[in-house]
N, C-alpha and C positions, 0 to 999 in steps of 0.2 A: 504493499499500499503507501503511496506515495505520502511524505508528510506535507505537501504542497495543496494548500484547495486552488478551486476549480481556477480561480486566477491568477494562478500559479505566485502570489503573493504572499496568503498569512498559510501559518502551517495549521494541519487539522489537530482538533483533541484526540486523543489517544486515549482518554477514560471515559466510560459509560459509568459517567456519574447518574443517573437515574437508574443504574442498576441498585448500585450502592446505597443510595437514599431511600429506594424504594423497599431494601432487605433490612435498610436501617428502622422505617417503618414498621416493617414485621417484627422487631424484636419492643419496638416500644407496647406494639398492643399486646402482647403477650406479657409483657413488666406489667399490665395490668394482673392478671393473676397475681400475681407476691403480694396487691393489697388486699386479697380477703383477707387473708390472716391478722393485717393488726384491724379490718373491720371488724372479723369475731370477737377478737378482745376488748375492741371497742363497746361490742356489743355486750359482752360480760360486764364488761365494769358500769355499763351506761357513759360512756364518752365519747365526744366527736364522731361519732354515727358516722352524721352528715357528709363531715370535714373526708371518709375513706371511701362514703358513695359517692362523693363529688368527686373527688380524683381519680375511680375507675371509671367514673363515666367521661371526664374528658379523655384520661388516659387513651383508653379505646377508640373514640372517637382521632384524636391526633395520630393514633397510630395509621387507621384505616384509611383519615384521608390523603398522611405521605404515602403507604403502600402504595397507592395507588399509580404511582405517579411510572411505574412499570408493570407489566401485565405479566410478562417471563423474563423475571432477570436472571442472568447469567454472569458470573463473577472470574474472571482473571486473576492475575498477582495485582494489579493495580487498582482496581475496583476494590481487591480485598483491604489494600490498607485504605482506602478514602472510606468502607463500611467498618472498619472497626474506627478509626479515628471517628466520625461522626456519631457511633451508635453512646460511646464511653461518653461525649460533650454530653449528647442527646436522654438518656437516660438521667445525667447528674441534673439537668436544666427540670424534665418530666420528674422526678424527686421532689422537686420544692412546693408540687402542689400539695399535698398533703401540711408542711410548713408554712405556706402563705395561708389557707383554705381555713387553717385553725388558729392563726394571729391574727387574724382579720378583726378590726373593733380594740385591740389589745395593745398594751405595752409590751409586746414580746418582743425578743429579738429578732426570732426569727421569721415576725410578718415583713423586713423588709427586702426587698431584693437581691442585694448585694448579699447577706447575712447567711439566707436561704439558703442559695446557690453554694454558698460558700459549704454551708454544713453538708448539702448532698454532694458535692463531691470532692468531698472528705471521705464521706462514707462510701460511696462505691466505689473510691477510689483506696478504702482503708488505708485510710491517712490517718485519720483518730483527734486532727483536730478544728478545734471545738471554738463557736461562736457563745457557747451557752455556760454560763455560769450556775453557782452554788444554786440561787434563784428560778434562775428557769429551769432547774430540773423538777420543781417545786409546783412550779405553776403548768406545765404537759403533762400531759395527757398518759396512761398506759399506753396506751394504745400508740398514740406517734413517737414514744421513744421505742418502742418495738418497733417501727418502721423505720430508725432511728439506726435499731441495730441490723435488722434483714435489709438495711439498702448496702451493708458490711459482708453481710455474708454472700449476698449473690455477686460480692463483686470480687471478693475474695480469689475465686478457682476460676473465675472470670465470665465475663456476662453473654460475651461471645463464642466463648467454647463449652455455657451450657446450651446457646443457642443449635449448635453444632451434634449437641449431644442429644437433643429432642427434636429438631426438625430436620425430617429427611430434606430439605430445599436444599440447606445448607450442608448437606454430604457433602456434594460437587463443589470444589473449590474450599473445601472445611480445614483442609491441610496449611493452604496458607493464610486461613484466616487465624488458625490457632498459632501458629508460626507469628504474623504478624500480632499476637495479644500477651501471648505466654512471654511470662518471666522469666527473664535464662539469656543465653545464647542461642538456645532452642530448644524447642521440642522433643520429648525423644518417644516416638510411635509403638504404644505398646501390645499392640492387637495390630491382624490384619486390617482391620477397617477405621479411617483415619474418628468416624463417628462410634467404634464402640471404644476407643482411646477416648474419646472426651466422656462418655457416660464411664468408662472404670475411673476415670480421676476423680470425678463424683461424684460416686456412688463412696472411694474411699474417703474422701472431702464432708461426703452428708454422716457417715461410719463413725468417720473422729468424733462430726459435733454431737451425735445423738450420746455414746459411751461417754461425752464430759456433761453432756445434763444429766444421766444416770446417775455418774458419782459423786456430782455439787450436789444430786437432790438426797443421795446415800448420807452424807458427811449430814447433811439438814436434820434429815431425818434421824440418824446417829446422836443427835444432840452436838453437833464439833462446830457447826455452820448453824446459828439460831435463825441468823438476817437471812442467809440466802434459804427464802422461799422458794416456792415452784416455778414465780413468775424472773426470777434472777436465776435459778438453776436455768432456766431456756433463756432467758436476754444472752447471759455472759459468753454461751457455748457460739454462738453468731457471729461473736467479734471477737473469740479467741481464736478459730482455726483460718479465720482469714486474716490474721496480724491485723487487727481492726482498732483495735483498744477503745473504741464506745462503751463502753458503762453507764446503765439508767440511775449510777449511785453519784453525785456529786466529786468525792473524792475518792474514786474509780477501785481497786478491791484492796485499797486500805480499808475500807466500811468494812471488811470482812475478817473474817479469821486468819490465824496462823495456819492452820488447816486447811486451807480455801486458796491460800496462796502457795502453799508447797503442790498442790495439787494442777496448779492453774501450769505452773514451770513446763512438766511434765508436755504437756498439750501445744505450749507456745513453742519450744524448741520443736516437735513433731508438725507444725505450719511451716519454720523455716526450712524443713528438710525435703529433699526431691523426693515430692512423690512418686515418683517410677520407681524411688526403696523399695518402697510399699510394697508394689507391685511382684518386686522380685521375692520379696519377705516371701507373698501371699503361695510363689509359688514357686516356694522352696529355693531361691539361690544366696543364701544367706551367704556365703562368702563374698559376692559382689560388694554386696554390702560394707563389708568389713575391710574389701580394698579399695572401695571409691575414694575417691584425692580428695574431693570435696568433701566429701561427709566428713573426712579424717582432719581435716582446716577446721571447717564448721563446728566441729566439738571439742577441738583443741583452742579454739580461739573464746566458744561459750568459756572454756575451763580456763584458762589463763585470767584471761579480763575479770571473771567471778572471785578466783581465788587474790588475786591484787586488790580489790576493792573490798574483799570480807576482811582482807588481814587490815588493809588501812582503819577500817568501820572500827576493827575488834581493838587496833592496837592504841586508835586515836592516833591525832584530833581530824576524824571522818567527818562529822557533826558540827554544827559552827548553829551560833542563835542569828537567826535575819526576826525581821519584822513578819516576815510573810507565814509565822508559826504560830499558833495561839498556843498559849501557855497550858488548854488539855490537853497536847498533843509533845511539848516541851519532853516533858519527862519521859513517855516511852523513847522519842529522838536519842534522847541521853543517855540513856538507860542501855544502848545497844554497846554500847564503849565499855568494852570488858565481858561480852557474853556473847558466847559460840553462835549459837540459833539464830537471832535475828541478825546479828550480822552476817553470817552466810545465806539465811533468808533471802536477806534484802536485798544482801550484795548480786545473787544470784539473779533474784527477779529483775532488779534491773537491768542485769548484763542481758540479759533471752528475752527483756522486752526492746531494750535500745535495736540491739543489733539482728532479732529478727524482724523488726519494726511495728512490733503490735502496738506499743504503746502505752499500755497499760501503766498503773504503778503501785507499789506497793507500800509506798512514802512520799513524802516530799522533797522530792533528790534535789530542791531548791536548796535546802537548807544542808546540802553535801558541802566538804572545803572545794575550793577550787581545782585542787588536783584529780577530784575523781569528777567533779563537772570536765573536765577537761575530757576524760579517757570518755566518759560519756559520749562528749561530741564527737571525737573520733569513731566509735564505734556505733554514731550516727550515719557514716558512710560506708559501714562496713557491706551489710544487706544480709539475706540470707542463702540459701541454696538456689540455685537455676529450678525450675520444676515447682521450686516452692511458693506461699503464698505473700513471701518479703518481700520487700524492696529496696532502694537503696543500690549499690554498684554491682552487686554480687561477691561471694567470696569463689566462686569458680574463677569470674575475673582479673580477685586480686590475686588468685594463682597459679595464672596464666601470665600476667603482667610481671612478677615477682620470676617465675622462672625464664620468661624471655630475657628479661634484663640482667641476670645471671649467665644466661647464654651469650650475652653481647659482653660483659666483662673476659667472659674465655675466647670467645672469641677475635678479644680485642688482644689479646696474649698469643693465641693460635690462628692467625687470620688466614690461614689454607685448612682449617679444618671445617667440618661437616658436620652442624651439632639441631638435631630437629626438638622443637620443645616437643613433650611428651605429657601427656593427662590420662591418667590409668595405663600406663605400657604404651598409648599409641600416638603416633607424632602427630600432630596439628597441623593443618595446614593454615599457612600462611597468611593465606585472605581470613579468616578466622581471626589469628593472630593482630591483622593489621583492623577485624574489624572492633577486637574486644580496647584497642588503643585507642580508633576512633572515638567509640561509646564513652569512655573514660574522660576524652579531650572536653569531647561539646554538655557532657553531667556537670564537669568541674568548670564549664564557660557558662553555664545556667546557672551556674551557684555562684558564683562573681558576678553576672548581669541581675540577677534577680535581686541580691545584695544589695546591690550601687542603685538599683531600683528604691525599695525599701527605704533606706536609711534617706534619702534624699526625698522622697514621696514622707516622712513622718517628718522630715524638716519643714517640709513647705506647710504641713499639717498640725505643726506645733508640735505632734504628738510624740511622748517621752518614752520614748527605744531606747536603751543604749544598744551597743555594737553587739556584744553578747547576745541579746533577742534578737536583735536580727539576724545574727549568724546563723544560730539556733533555729530561727526561725524557719528560714530560708533551709537550712539543712532538713529539717522536720518535713515541709513542705512538697519537695521536691525527692525528698528520699520517700515518702509516704510512711513517718517516724508517729506523726502527731506533736506531742509536747516539747518543747525545748525548757528553757532556762527563765528566768524572770518571769517578766508578765507574762509568758507564754509556757510558764510550769505546768507540772502536769494538774497540779489543782486552781490552774488558771483557764485564762483562755484568750484567744485572739481576738478578741471585742474592738479592744482600743486600738488596732492599727485603720487607719484612712481606707475608703473603699478604695481607693485605685490600687492599693497596695493588695489587699482580701482579694481582689479582680485576678492580680499578678499571681498571687498566693493560690487560689483557682488553677488559674494555668498551669505552671509548676508542679501542682499534682494531677493538671490530666497527663500533660507532658513524663513527669516521671513515673505517674505507672503504667504506661502505654512503652516504655524508655526509649521515647527523644525520639529514635528513627521514621516510627510510622505517621508522626506527627510531623515530623520536619522536614521527612518528605515532599510530604502534599505544600512543601514551601518553595519550591525546586523547578524549574522554568524543564526541566528535561523528564518528570517526572508525568507534565500535563501534554508533552508537548514534541518532544524526539521518541 
């Protein structure tokens, strides 16, 4: 096909955007099914029934209207990129409907469109950053808070992966869709058919979620978690397995007993592990898991960082008195020094939460010393495994970067040597290595640009945002981590940022969840014309 139009002057558009938009409409239409669960909760509690009834009607209408753009859509690689990027943006916009409807005529922070979009994008991208303060949690209904939880569960394994698993029309082209959406350098095909692979991943994901629900409620029945009732036992697994971190409790997991905190840790670890490894375990390939380079590096990072922070908390001075800590919590915080169990528990919990980008908090780490906060800031850039629900740069990329750097040092001394970079004993293609370098560079450039914008916008608006708060806010939204430090700490919110900064962070969450390339490639002329 010629690249020129009939008049020979203008290049022909090479992307069937109608197909991409039409299939996005189909996903939006089926998103209404997810709204049924909070509607049922609204009926049970007698709260916000009309809110979710309206949300379902509007979502179905929007989906049907957009779906009609193309009666027989087909997907190629270019259309897959466009559909994935549009789908994640569209579901975040549609996800604001319950917030806006519920907030009409009230002083709710979510009644403002910018705040509602921030909360919705944070939910679907499993970031966990919030504009809701402690008073907001008390004002909103059980149904609305459950919708907030559910957005993270839907986004964890992937909206498009779920669509490929249940919609036959997406099975053709499903490989391109999953590759564009899946976190990490690529997705492992577990079964001969890509739709079966998608269903397998979602079944493993759902299985862990149900198991955690049963165990949490079991703790409640055993008297080990008094305030972990049925609602909380259902709500928290919906944001643990997607590494989301939203909680219906204003003080996150700190609101619960030590038994609950210990139980949540292994599920966060599982959520940050490549889900293909669980499939290998189920099929009896245990040795593959033990030899997996990425998993060993992942476990090593979690173990080393947890040990370092636990030692500092135990030996002191890991905790400092800050204005953000109420007197009722101060005794508990200062009691960690010299106590092995709480020091180990809080250190392990926060390291696992930050590295896997879950964003839960077992205590307000704003009270930690600057050294420990620096460790957590670095951990925000590490991330979980490829093929997990975690965000940030990912362990496997760091492994490849360090191996490639070591090779460069070796070939500097031995320029004639041929030394391929190996992962799990297999040599990596040089294009894959260049792709990892390119992704990491773009990630860091997004971080720098986002930080510059936030600080300039805060200065323009007269907002009192420190450099540390700006650093952590950008790292937490781009890496889909959630909480930062200072004003955006785990017990605070992002409400203080001006509206333009919130919109930029919405963009960072969107780009970070899709790992930059599926969004940025749409901004190139080559994608549309060449």
